[in-house]
SEDRENMI-106624 format. One record per residue (C-alpha): x, y, z. Coordinates in steps of 0.1 Angstrom, whole numbers, plus 5000, padded with zeros to 4 digits. Layout:
% SEDRENMI-106624
XYZ/...
***
This chain:
% SEDRENMI-106624
308620465979/307220785963/304220595953/303520465990/303820816005/301420955981/298320715990/298920776027/296821016045/298821376052/298921446089/297121746101/299022016121/298022106158/296022436163/295522556196/292222656207/291122976221/291422886257/294822736255/298022876273/300123146253/303523196263/305223526269/307223716244/310923716247/312124006267/314524176245/315624466265/312224676255/313324816225/312324756186/314624566165/316024716133/313824546110/310624646132/311725016128/312124976091/308824826086/307125086108/308925376091/308325256055/311125436041/310925746061/313925896075/313726006112/314726346126/318226396137/318426476173/319526816184/322726876203/322927056234/324427316218/321827376190/318927346218/320527656232/319927516268/320927796290/322327706326/320627846357/322828186360/322228256322/318528216327/318328446358/320728696339/318328726310/315028766331/317229056351/317729216315/314029186307/312929326340/315729596339/314429706303/310729726315/311629936345/313830186322/310930206297/308530306327/310930546343/311530716309/307830746303/307330876340/310431146337/309331296303/305931396317/306431756325/309931796316/311331936285/310731636263/307231596271/303831776277/303131996308/301931806338/298131836335/296431876367/292431936373/291632066407/288131936415/286032036449/284031756460/281931976485/279632246479/281132466507/284732416494/286132706470/288832526446/289832876438/291732906471/293832616463/295032746426/295533096444/298032926469/299632736446/300233056424/302133226452/305933256448/306633076481/305332756462/308532756441/306732846407/307633096382/306833226347/303133196355/300833176322/297333306332/294533126314/296432886295/293532666286/290932826263/287532856278/288532816315/289033106334/290732976366/293832816345/297532886348/300632726337/303832716356/307332636356/309332466386/313032556384/313732336414/312032026402/312932116367/309332036358/306032246343/302932206354/299232326338/296332376363/292632416357/289932446383/286832266367/283332316380/281431996392/278232166380/278632026345/279031656348/280031626312/282931896312/284031726345/284031376328/285631516298/288631686315/289131366338/289731166306/292731346295/294031506328/297331316345/296431406377/292931466396/293531696426/290431656450/289531926475/287831776504/286031966535/287731916568/284631776586/282431616561/284931496534/282331506505/278531556502/276231376482/277031546448/280431456455/279831116460/277931106427/280931286408/283031036424/281030716414/281330866376/284930916374/285630566391/283430406365/285130576337/288530506349/290330726374/294030856367/296530976392/295031186417/295831346451/293631436483/293931756497/292331926528/292532296541/291832446575/293232146595/296332316605/294532616624/293032386648/294432276681/296931996685/294331756698/291331856674/293831816647/294731466652/291031376660/290231566626/292731386605/291431046622/287731116613/288731236578/290730896570/287830716580/285630886556/288030866527/289230496533/286130356515/287130546483/290730576489/292230326507/295930376520/295930726504/297431016523/295631346526/297831656522/297231976540/297232276522/297232596545/300732746538/303332796509/305432516521/302332266520/301932366482/305632296475/305131936490/302331876472/304031996438/306631746444/304231466450/302331536419/305231526398/306831236413/303731006418/303330696398/301130756367/298030536364/297730426327/294430456310/293830216278/291530396260/293730726259/297230586258/296430426227/294930726208/296631086203/294731376223/295231716231/293231996255/292632316234/294832586248/294132846223/290932836198/290333046167/287633026141/287433116105/284133106086/284032936053/283533186025/280533146002/282733025975/283832715998/280332626009/277132635986/277732975971/274333105985/275533266016/277233176049/277232806056/277932796096/280932606090/284332716091/288032606099/288932576133/292532636145/293332456175/296432486196/297732236224/300131986234/300031626218/299431356244/299130986244/300730896212/302131066178/299231246162/298831166122/297731436100/295531186077/293731056105/290231196119/289931396148/286931376173/285631686191/283931546221/280131626216/280131746181/281331466159/284231376137/286231616113/289231606089/292731796095/293931996066/297732066082/299532076113/301532376123/304332416149/304032746168/306532856196/306132666229/304032926253/305632736284/309332646273/311832486298/315232526288/318032406307/321432546304/324932466317/325332536357/327632836360/330932746387/330633086405/326833026416/326632646420/323832686447/321632956427/318932866404/321532946372/320832606356/317332736344/316432986318/312933086303/312433206266/309533426257/307333236236/306333516212/304933416179/306633716161/310333606174/309433236160/307833216128/304932936125/306232626109/304032386088/305032056100/302731876077/299831886051/297031606046/297231406015/293531415998/294731065983/295230876016/293331076041/290530886058/287030966046/284231116068/281930826056/280030676086/277430476069/277630246039/275730356004/272530176001/271430065969/267430035966/267729815935/270229555953/267729355965/265729335933/265329005915/267128915881/265328855848/262628595852/263128245842/261228085814/259127835840/258328175861/257028345825/254828035821/253528035856/252628395853/251128335819/248628045836/247728265862/246728555839/244628315819/242928135848/239828365857/238828445891/235328345901/233528595923/229928725934/229729085920/226729335923/224229285888/225329505861/229129525871/231629515843/234829315841/237129615847/235129725879/235229355890/238929355889/239129625913/236929425940/239229275968/238128965986/238528916023/241428666018/243528895997/242829166021/244128966049/247028866028/247729216020/247829306057/250129036065/252429176038/252429526054/252729406090/255729196083/257729526072/260629666091/258529876115/256629586130/258429556161/257529916171/254329856162/254329516183/255529736212/252929976208/250229706209/251629546240/251629906256/248129976245/246829646256/248629686293/246930036293/243529916287/244029646314/244829926337/242130156331/239729866333/240729706366/237829866384/234829906362/231630066375/233330246405/233830586390/231330746410/232430616442/236230716434/234731066425/233031106459/235930986479/238231246461/235931516466/236131446503/239631426505/240131746491/238031916512/239831746543/243031856528/242032216520/241332246557/244332086571/247032186546/249732426559/251932656539/255132386540/252832136523/251832416495/255432486488/256432116487/253432056462/254632336438/257932136430/255831806421/255131726384/252031536384/252231376351/256131256358/254731106391/251830936372/254430826344/256830686371/253930516391/253030336354/256830216349/256830076385/253729896378/255129746345/258429656360/256729476389/254229296366/257429166342/259229026376/256128836389/255128726354/258228726331/257428786293/253628696295/251228856273/247628846270/246028686237/244128976220/239928906215/239529156189/242029006163/243528666155/246428556174/248028426141/247928776128/249028966161/251928716167/252728636130/256228746134/257128516162/257928146159/258427866183/261727706192/262327316201/265227456226/266427776231/269927656236/270327426205/267727516180/269327706148/268428056141/269928206108/271628546116/271128646081/267428616080/264828896075/267629186083/266229526089/266829816063/269329986086/271529686084/272429806051/273930126064/276429976088/279529796087/280829476097/284129296104/284728926093/286628906128/286329206150/289129066177/291729006146/291229356132/291329506169/294729346176/295829456145/295029816143/296429856180/299529706172/300229916142/299230236163/301630136191/304330096164/304030436147/306630686147/305730936122/303631226128/303531536157/305231356186/304331346220/304931686240/305131886208/303032206211/301232196177/298132386160/295532186141/293532326112/290332146113/287732156083/284032226084/283432256119/280132426130/280232766146/278432626179/281832486188/283432826191/280332936210/280832666236/284632746241/283533126247/280733006270/283432856292/283632496286/286932316278/287432176241/288931826240/290031636207/291131266201/292831136168/290630846160/291930486150/291130346116/287530246111/286430426143/284030666124/281930396107/278530296122/277829936135/276129746161/278029796195/277629586225/278029716260/278329516292/277029716320/275729676354/273029886374/274230166394/272930126429/271930476433/269230466409/266130246413/263830406386/262630126361/264730166326/262830046297/264229876265/264230116236/264230406256/266830706248/269630706271/272930926270/276230716265/279830806275/281730556256/285530616255/285930986243/282530966226/279431126242/276031056224/272330986226/270830666215/267930406221/269330076230/267829716234/268829506267/269629136268/271128856287/275228816290/275628446281/277828256260/275228086238/274528206201/271128346212/270328596239/267028656255/265929016254/265129196286/262429436289/263729606319/267229686330/268029436356/269129556390/270829236399/272829086369/275029216346/273129336311/274229356276/273329686258/272929686222/272930016202/273830146167/276930386173/280430436158/282730136160/285230216192/288029946198/287929836235/289229876262/286930176267/284630266299/280830306296/278530546314/274630546309/272730856319/268930916318/267531236310/264531356330/261831596323/263531876344/266931846326/268831676348/270731346338/270931066365/273630796361/271930466358/274430206349/278330186343/280229906326/282529866297/282729806260/281929436251/282329396214/281229506176/278729216164/275829276142/275128916138/274428896177/271128736180/268828896205/265228716208/262228916226/260128606240/256528606249/254628346266/250928276260/249228116292/246327886293/244227716322/243527346321/239927276321/239526876322/242826676333/243026316321/246026056328/248326206301/246126486283/244126756292/241627016279/243027386279/241327696273/242028096278/245528056257/243528096220/240128176212/239228026178/239927706156/242227856130/244727996158/244927636174/245727476143/248327746131/250427696165/249727336167/253527246158/255027476189/255827266219/254027346250/255427346289/253927386321/255427576353/255727256370/257927126344/255626916322/256026906284/253526856255/252226986224/248527036210/246726726195/243526886183/241127166187/237527136203/234927306191/235527666178/235827886208/239527816218/239227486236/242027246227/243326876236/246926876247/248826566254/251826586281/254726346291/253126316325/249826386341/249326766349/248126886382/245027116384/246927416399/249527406371/249527646340/250027586306/252727796289/253627846251/256828036243/257128246211/260228416201/261128686175/264528866166/264829236178/266929526168/267829866182/266330186171/268530416148/268230726170/272130796173/272431166178/276131306187/274631616207/274231606240/272331896260/273932036290/272631866323/271432066353/273131986387/272431656401/270731646435/269631326456/266231216453/264731016484/262030786465/260330556489/257730326472/255530086488/255129806465/252229656486/250029956476/250729896440/247429786422/248229446403/245929216384/
***
């Protein structure tokens, strides 16, 4: 049987085809079996499910109770901070009185608030050093204390500095007009910087009849609702009105400004200066520096003795020690007496004489942990030098020395004399090396300006005689018809400034009509003139090395690995600090090596503001500010033009560059500050951690500083790439189906071969490249992706990286009083090419 089975053929098993029916799998409750789970886990143990108790799942009432507790804690924190201001545990409530109209005197407001009927006692006259109209007062009825100062709006910088640290601003309005043009200008600056708590006051309304009083209030409210919607205007004609105003100032909600709440600051109430002895300086004589002792109330956050302080307008300095003199305006509350419950017996005032209470030294600076004044990195000139040459480099140098150069020299010239003769090629190479230095950016700008000036001068050649004759005729007619009013008007016109303004308007309009277009020079090769520029296949996606060909100034600045991470860490540490001179203490700071000009400024009547700097805020870097053009200014602002900056507590002068605000890794430079879009301003400046408001002013020839832009601090990033674009244009000479002969872009064969790899584009969207040069006069054959039209223009985009100018100066001269200019320019009359 076994033998027979072996001889038979084996039966083949049935294999269903591709298109055969497949039955459904068994529905086993949509769960995996234990075997499947074990095979998938492969020995891994699954996580044990947490119980409901472990997950701490609260019921609805528990979650509601937790939310109420968090809300209550935040509310108590805000109320504690509000009640501390102006009381015994906090600094006096600082109120700055600002007049917004030229016909209103702020002194009448302070005089009324000084009166006994307003409820103030214990007046302290001239409590702010340098400010004549300032006083401190105690209010036993409200258990608060105030410091008032009347600041003049003529000095815009002093007004902005006081507004940075004032707890409240008291705006004095005119009963008819509200504020004038200069008042509107001051409000624009204050709103852009960050407006603290404020109140509106008007005098003279109560004296009007009842009908006119209602109309006047309605008209004044209509004027103020543009700037201050839903804001009440307080009358101030009697002492009772003064009491109501003081109650409102003491109880109103305080607006929190981020740039000052994170830094300790104070307003100088008493200032003294001690010059350094020759032994402390150079030993030759007086150095002009000394120790400045500044007394005032600490505000914002606790003050550290090892931190640097910044005096607005003068720079950064170190503190040697902090003293605690007696409080000149103490508010001491005692237990109420039962015999006189209705009287003001719960209030007592102590004499703040320095003789009775000796000055205590709170803390002294530790030289080992005190922050350094180093603002720039130390530059090692040998850091970029090469190491010892390798063997291969030595062999190449030896071969180059042995290889003799063949050149034609005059008869009788020795070998030594021939070695000093420079070929044309070497001379051109030397020029290339020199022009590739750091100063090429400025040279390129000067060449561009010179070429534009030549074009403007040579617009109408041959017509000089006709222009002279017309000018003579016009002068004769004007001399006969000119009146005395015209003569007085012409006396205030600066002819040079008018010509410069016209030139800038022409440049701005030319840049708007033909963006970034430049003319190829005829007197020098384009490959030499534009040697620092390169072409990009795509401005968005083409790579650009951020560490390539950095200028020498980049060796002087500091850079963060991550600015945002460092910012969050430093601000968190500053918020958690609980050591140092606490908020509300009256202290005296001993500041080292301060110039005597600071004391002279205080004696001239300017307030002195000091702020404690956070770590790294004294170091220089590349700061980027996001600004928008102010609508009141229409004058063209060119890139790399010197401007005055207000950035947080700092005030300085610098020459920035403008660029577009995009999210890409490369940003196009703007030649002028655009009026219709936000612009990024890059400048060499000390590091400042945002948030911080930014104001840009332009110094004019007559000494007036005009507000040109407002914004905020963006970031600190030296690796942000800003590219300057130039566009070379050409005209199609002959057009074929896919190719065209182009001229007027380049003017010699070598330049065409040099720029051959750069991609071309047209204004109508065609793209192409240079195929070959035709002849020796700049004609070239170009190939495009589609047929080019005869009215189209050929363009070549070239780019180079640009950097700001290092012109940082912490000293800003005082500005004259601003006035509104009525400038009307007819753009149709401007001569354009």
